[in-house]
C-alpha positions as CSV (number, residue, x, y, z in Angstrom):
1,M,-29.7,159.9,250.1
2,L,-27.6,161.8,247.5
3,S,-28.8,159.3,244.8
4,L,-32.4,160.6,245.6
5,L,-31.8,164.2,245.6
6,D,-30.1,163.7,242.4
7,A,-33.1,161.5,241.2
8,L,-35.6,165.3,242.5
9,A,-32.9,167.6,240.9
10,A,-33.4,165.6,237.1
11,A,-36.6,167.6,236.9
12,P,-37.4,169.3,240.0
13,Q,-40.6,170.4,239.1
14,Q,-41.7,167.0,238.0
15,W,-43.7,165.2,240.3
16,R,-42.5,161.7,241.1
17,H,-44.0,158.7,242.7
18,G,-42.0,156.8,245.6
19,Y,-41.9,153.9,243.8
20,E,-40.7,155.6,240.6
21,L,-37.5,156.6,242.4
22,M,-37.2,153.5,244.6
23,K,-36.0,152.1,241.2
24,E,-34.3,154.7,240.2
25,T,-32.2,154.9,243.2
26,G,-32.2,151.4,244.7
27,L,-33.2,152.4,247.8
28,K,-35.6,150.7,249.5
29,S,-38.6,151.6,250.6
30,G,-37.4,151.7,254.0
31,T,-35.1,153.8,253.5
32,L,-37.0,155.9,251.1
33,Y,-39.9,156.6,252.6
34,P,-38.4,158.1,255.7
35,L,-36.2,159.9,253.9
36,L,-38.6,161.6,251.8
37,M,-40.3,162.5,255.0
38,R,-37.7,163.8,257.0
39,M,-36.6,166.1,253.8
40,T,-40.3,167.0,253.4
41,D,-40.5,168.1,257.5
42,Q,-37.2,170.4,256.7
43,G,-38.4,171.8,253.6
44,L,-36.9,170.2,251.0
45,V,-39.3,168.3,249.6
46,E,-43.2,169.0,249.0
47,A,-45.2,165.8,249.2
48,E,-49.2,165.9,247.8
49,W,-51.3,162.8,246.9
50,R,-51.9,162.5,243.3
51,E,-55.3,161.1,241.6
52,P,-54.4,158.0,239.4
53,A,-54.0,157.9,236.1
54,Q,-56.1,155.0,235.7
55,P,-59.7,154.2,237.1
56,G,-60.4,152.1,240.3
57,R,-56.6,153.0,241.3
58,P,-56.0,154.3,244.6
59,P,-54.5,157.7,244.9
60,R,-50.5,158.0,245.7
61,H,-48.2,160.7,247.1
62,A,-46.1,163.0,244.7
63,Y,-43.0,164.3,245.6
64,R,-40.8,167.3,244.2
65,L,-38.2,169.7,245.5
66,T,-39.3,172.8,246.8
67,A,-37.2,176.1,245.9
68,A,-34.8,175.0,249.0
69,G,-34.3,171.8,248.2
70,I,-33.3,172.9,244.9
71,G,-30.6,175.4,246.5
72,F,-29.9,172.5,249.2
73,V,-28.6,170.5,246.0
74,R,-26.7,172.9,244.5
75,N,-24.8,173.7,247.3
76,A,-24.5,170.2,248.2
77,Q,-22.8,169.6,243.9
78,A,-20.7,172.2,244.7
79,A,-19.1,171.3,247.9
80,P,-16.4,169.8,249.0
81,Q,-17.4,165.9,249.4
82,N,-15.9,166.4,253.6
83,G,-18.4,164.3,254.8
84,S,-20.7,167.3,255.9
85,A,-23.7,168.1,254.8
86,P,-24.2,172.3,253.6
87,L,-26.3,174.5,255.4
88,G,-25.9,172.9,258.5
89,V,-28.7,170.4,257.5
90,S,-29.0,167.4,258.2
91,V,-31.4,164.9,256.3
92,A,-29.4,161.6,257.9
């Protein structure tokens, strides 16, 4: 999960596609998309449909951190690595 948050935090205002995040983090789709959905439900990530850059391609979901997500990442980076999530938020 932290690799996903780190990837999103690298450019927090930039919309990222799931396939791009899979390649960057090494997470498989069966792990990545449930994490993204859970983080969206918790208000850490926002998702929206994006129109394709090339005609004839289907729209795709894109994701980016919310303000709360950016704060969560900052707290996670500053917190001691004791295995617990900062702010009492569970995304696993």
